[in-house]
N, C-alpha and C positions, 0 to 999 in steps of 0.2 A: 341384561337384564333388559327385559323390556315391558317396560308399565302399561298396564291394560286403563285402570282408572284408579281412585281411591274413594275411601268410606268416608269422605268428608264432605255432605253433603253443604251447599250455600242454602245461604234462603233470600237471599234475591238474582232476576236474570242478569248476568255477566254481560250485558250486552258489548261488551267495551271490549270484552275475550272475545264477543265474538265478531267484533265488526274486524277485528283485526288478522282473524283465520280469513273472514271473506278479502280484506284488501289484501293480503299475501296471496291467496289463491287466487286471486283477481290480478294481480299483476305477474303471476308466475302463466297464465291461461294469456296475455296481454303477448309475452315472452316467446311465448309459442306461434303467435302469427306472424311475429317478428323473422323469424327463419326466413334466408342465411345472414338478416342484419343484426340478432341478438347478442352477437361481438360487439358492439360497436355501443349498441344500448347500455351493456354491463360496464365498459369502459367508460363510462358516459355519469351513469349513476352507482355504479359501485365506487366506497372508498380505495383510492390507490397511496397508499402510506407517503411516497415518493414524492405526490400533487402537494399533498395535504401539509409535507414537512417544507415543500420547496426545493427539494435534493432535485428531480426533473427541471426547474428554469422556471417553471410556470408559478403565476402568482396563487399563495397556497388558500386565503382568503375566498376566491373565486371558485376553490374545490369544498368548501365548509361543509356545502348542504347537501354531501353525497354522505357525511356523520350520521345522518337522516334518514336518507332513500334507499344506503346500503342494506338497512335492515327489512327493505320488503321486498328484496331480489332473492332469488334461488338459484343453484348450481341446476338442480334436476328434480327430477319425483320424488327421490327418496329423501333427499334433501329437506323438501319443501315436507312433505309427510313425517317427518320425522321430527323435525320442529313443531308441527300444526298438533305434534299428539300430548307432543310434552308443556302447550300453550294449552290445549283445554283440557288437560286432568290438573293442571296446576294454577291457573294463573282463576278461574272461577273462585275459589275461595281466598285470594289472596285482592280482589278486585271486590268479594265481598265482604274486606275489612278494611279497605279503602276509601270506599265509591271509587265513581266512575271516573270523576277527572282526578283524583290523585293516583290512581291507577295507573293511568294514559301517561300523566306525567315520572311516576317511579319507572313505569318499563322505559320509556324514552330515555330517561337520565341513566338507567343502571346498563340500557343499548351503548349510550354513548358513553360511559367507562370503559363499556370491554374494547369499543373500536378504537380507543386513544390507547390503550392497553395492547393491543395487536400493532397501531402506532410507533408506539414509543418503542416498542420491542423491535420493528421491523423499520426503522426510517426511510430505510430509501428503497426500498421493496416497489415493484411497479407492479401486481398483481392485485386487483381490485380483492379486496373485500366483501365478502354479502353474507345474506341472511339474516335469521331474526335470532338466529343463537345465541349469540352472547345479549340482546333483551330476556328471552328466556331464562339463562340463566340467572339473571335477577331477578326473577321470579323466581326460580327453582328454591336460590337463598333464602328469599323471602318466605317460601313455604315453611322453609327448614323452622325458621325463627319462632312462624307462630302457630305451626302445627306440627311441632316435634312427636306429637304421640298416633298421629295418624297413622293408618295400615295402606301402604299402597300394592294393588292386586297386580303382580309382578310375572310374566313369562320369562325361567329361570331356567336356560338351557344348559345342558349338560352331555357335551360331546353328541350322540344319536337321539338323548332322550331328555325331553323337556316336561315341565312341570310348571302349572301357577300356586304361585304362594301370596300370602300377604307378607309384603315387609316392612318394616316400620320403619317412618321417615328420618329418623333419627339414626338408620340404616344405610338405608337408600340413598340419596342424597349425600352425604357424607363420604359414600362408596364413589358416586358418581364424578363426584369434585374430584377427589384423590385418583381417579381414572384419568380427566384432563389434565392433571398436574405431572402427575408421569407420564400421562402421552406426548402432553410440548417438551415435555424433560428428552425426549425422545427421538425428538423432532426438530430441523434446525429453524427455528424463531415462532416454530407452530404451523410453517408452511413445509414441510418434507412431505406429510402426507395429503395435506388438499383440504387439513381441517384447521382454521385458528382456534385451538384449545388454547392458547394464551386467554384471548379474546372472552372464552368459557369461563375462564378463570377470573380477569376481572371483572366480569361481567356477576360471578357468581357472589364474590365478595363488594361488591357495591350494593348486590341485594340484604347481604346482611345487616352493613352498615346504614343502610338508607331505611329500611322497610319501618324502624321506629317512627319516623318522621312522618310517615303518614298513613298508619294504622289508625283508623279512627276508635277505633274500641276493640280492645284484649279477646284472642278466642276465645273459646271455650271448650274446654278438655273433654269430650266426647266415649273419649274408647277406652280401656280398661287393659 
């Protein structure tokens, strides 16, 4: 299922959401200019669990900044576009209820929860973790709590056929979460497919838990 948009208009301009998208796109374009030295850049700014836990022999604290910088790196165009699409669709409404500063803090905290989930499950890994999907998973968790009655216009693919359907957030987001859990269970530490599924799980759960601490007002049910 590929989300296209929601039927949940926001009441203010989602400045932080737009800025996060611009920063992620800007960093990716910068990475393209670094070829063929991009691998060195990813190793320097991606979150490597073995370095952060001290398993590689380095000083762990020296690598803690990568817990944040890793959220703004992406492994390819599809990785970037997929993440930014989800942030574009779901970020504006969550920001609307949290305010700009609150949303930014929430985004970073859930991103940190996602990164640490991956690290705790893969403490000796030397593969760099990159991507905004952990933080965006937190946004999805927050969206589910705040806007359970919203509907998501979604491309549903059935073999060679596809259609656009409006799917309730109470189905779309839990389905997405369960898919991450089973995908994680089907891979070794979430790395077998190259996707850190457990980071998605950790970020989503953090979003569900933390959202009420940051929401300044309750959502208004506008859907029948």
